[in-house]
C-alpha positions in Angstrom: 83.0 -118.3 -25.4 82.8 -115.1 -23.4 80.2 -112.5 -24.6 81.2 -108.9 -24.0 78.1 -106.7 -24.2 78.8 -103.0 -24.8 76.1 -100.5 -24.1 77.0 -97.0 -25.2 75.7 -94.1 -27.1 78.9 -94.2 -29.1 79.1 -97.9 -29.4 80.9 -98.1 -32.7 83.7 -95.9 -31.3 83.8 -97.8 -27.9 83.8 -101.2 -29.6 86.8 -100.2 -31.7 88.7 -98.9 -28.6 87.9 -102.1 -26.6 88.9 -104.4 -29.4 92.1 -102.5 -29.9 92.9 -102.7 -26.2 92.2 -106.4 -26.1 94.2 -106.9 -29.3 97.2 -105.1 -27.7 96.9 -107.3 -24.7 96.9 -110.4 -26.9 100.1 -109.2 -28.6 101.7 -108.5 -25.3 100.8 -112.0 -24.1 102.1 -113.5 -27.3 105.5 -111.8 -26.8 105.6 -113.0 -23.2 104.8 -116.5 -24.4 107.6 -116.4 -26.9 110.1 -115.3 -24.2 108.8 -118.0 -21.8 109.1 -120.7 -24.5 112.7 -119.6 -25.2 113.5 -120.0 -21.5 111.8 -123.4 -21.4 113.8 -124.5 -24.4 117.0 -123.4 -22.8 116.3 -125.6 -19.8 115.3 -128.6 -22.0 118.6 -128.2 -24.0 120.7 -127.8 -20.9 119.3 -130.9 -19.2 118.6 -132.8 -22.4 115.0 -133.7 -21.3 111.5 -132.6 -22.1 109.6 -130.4 -19.7 107.0 -133.2 -19.2 109.8 -135.6 -18.2 111.2 -132.9 -15.8 107.8 -132.4 -14.1 107.2 -136.1 -13.7 110.6 -137.2 -12.6 112.8 -134.5 -11.3 113.3 -132.8 -7.9 115.4 -129.9 -6.9 118.2 -132.3 -5.8 118.4 -133.6 -9.4 119.3 -130.1 -10.8 122.7 -128.6 -11.4 121.6 -125.4 -9.8 119.5 -127.1 -7.1 116.4 -125.4 -5.9 117.0 -122.3 -8.0 117.1 -124.2 -11.3 114.1 -126.3 -10.4 112.0 -123.3 -9.3 113.0 -121.3 -12.4 112.0 -124.1 -14.8 108.8 -125.0 -13.0 108.0 -121.3 -12.7 108.4 -120.8 -16.5 106.1 -123.8 -17.1 103.4 -122.3 -14.8 103.8 -118.9 -16.5 103.3 -120.5 -19.9 100.1 -122.2 -18.7 98.7 -118.9 -17.3 99.5 -117.2 -20.6 97.8 -119.9 -22.6 94.7 -119.6 -20.4 94.7 -115.8 -20.7 95.1 -115.9 -24.5 92.3 -118.4 -24.9 90.0 -116.3 -22.8 90.8 -113.1 -24.7 90.6 -114.8 -28.1 87.2 -116.3 -27.3 85.5 -113.0 -26.7 82.5 -112.2 -28.7 81.6 -108.5 -29.0 77.9 -107.6 -28.8 77.0 -103.9 -29.0 73.6 -102.5 -28.3 
């Protein structure tokens, strides 16, 4: 858990602003996650394999589109992991005002 301490003379107003900003970022990340998941699902359907199987067993030479297809699929998987990490960090914030 991350503790965010806010020290301000207008702490109630500032806390609301910061919470709204973080909430907006969470929503933006969730939209990005949905888009990334759709891209990953498209690759899984096209190649009829799971992403886990792809990562363990495939190389660029195995792909219809060669390097480009491999890079795009692997890239989407990396983006998804980063989004998951960012979401977890933002959702674990505890607000402490003084």
